[in-house]
C-alpha positions in Angstrom: 3.4 -12.8 31.7 1.6 -9.9 33.3 -1.6 -8.6 31.7 0.1 -5.2 31.0 2.9 -6.8 29.1 0.5 -8.9 27.0 -1.5 -5.9 26.2 1.6 -3.9 25.3 2.9 -6.7 23.0 -0.6 -6.9 21.3 -0.6 -3.1 20.8 2.9 -3.3 19.3 1.9 -6.0 16.9 -1.1 -4.1 15.8 0.9 -0.9 15.2 3.5 -2.8 13.2 0.7 -4.4 11.1 -0.9 -1.0 10.5 2.5 0.5 9.5 3.2 -2.3 7.1 -0.3 -2.1 5.6 0.2 1.7 5.0 3.6 1.1 3.4 2.2 -1.6 1.1 -0.8 0.6 0.2 1.5 3.4 -0.8 3.6 1.1 -3.0 0.5 -0.3 -4.6 -0.9 3.2 -5.4 2.4 4.3 -6.8 2.5 1.2 -9.1 -1.1 1.8 -10.2 -0.3 5.4 -11.0 2.7 4.4 -13.0 0.7 1.8 -14.9 -2.1 4.3 -15.6 0.4 6.9 -16.8 2.0 4.4 -19.2 -1.3 3.1 -20.4 -2.9 6.6 -21.1 -0.5 7.6 -23.9 -0.7 4.2 -25.5 -4.5 4.2 -25.5 -4.6 7.7 -27.1 -2.3 6.5 -29.9 -4.4 3.4 -30.5 -7.6 5.4 -30.8 -6.0 7.8 -33.4 -4.7 4.9 -35.6 
C-alpha cells in the first residue's frame, strides 16, 4: 500500500473512534441524568420521613 493510503485509513479509523466515543459519552450522560432525576425525589422523600 502507498503511504498516503495508509495515512488515510489511519485517519478514518481515528475519526470513527472519536465519533463512537462521543456517541457513547452522550448516552452515558443521558443515563446519568435520568438516574439523578429519579434519585433526587426519592432522597427528598426519605429525608422527610
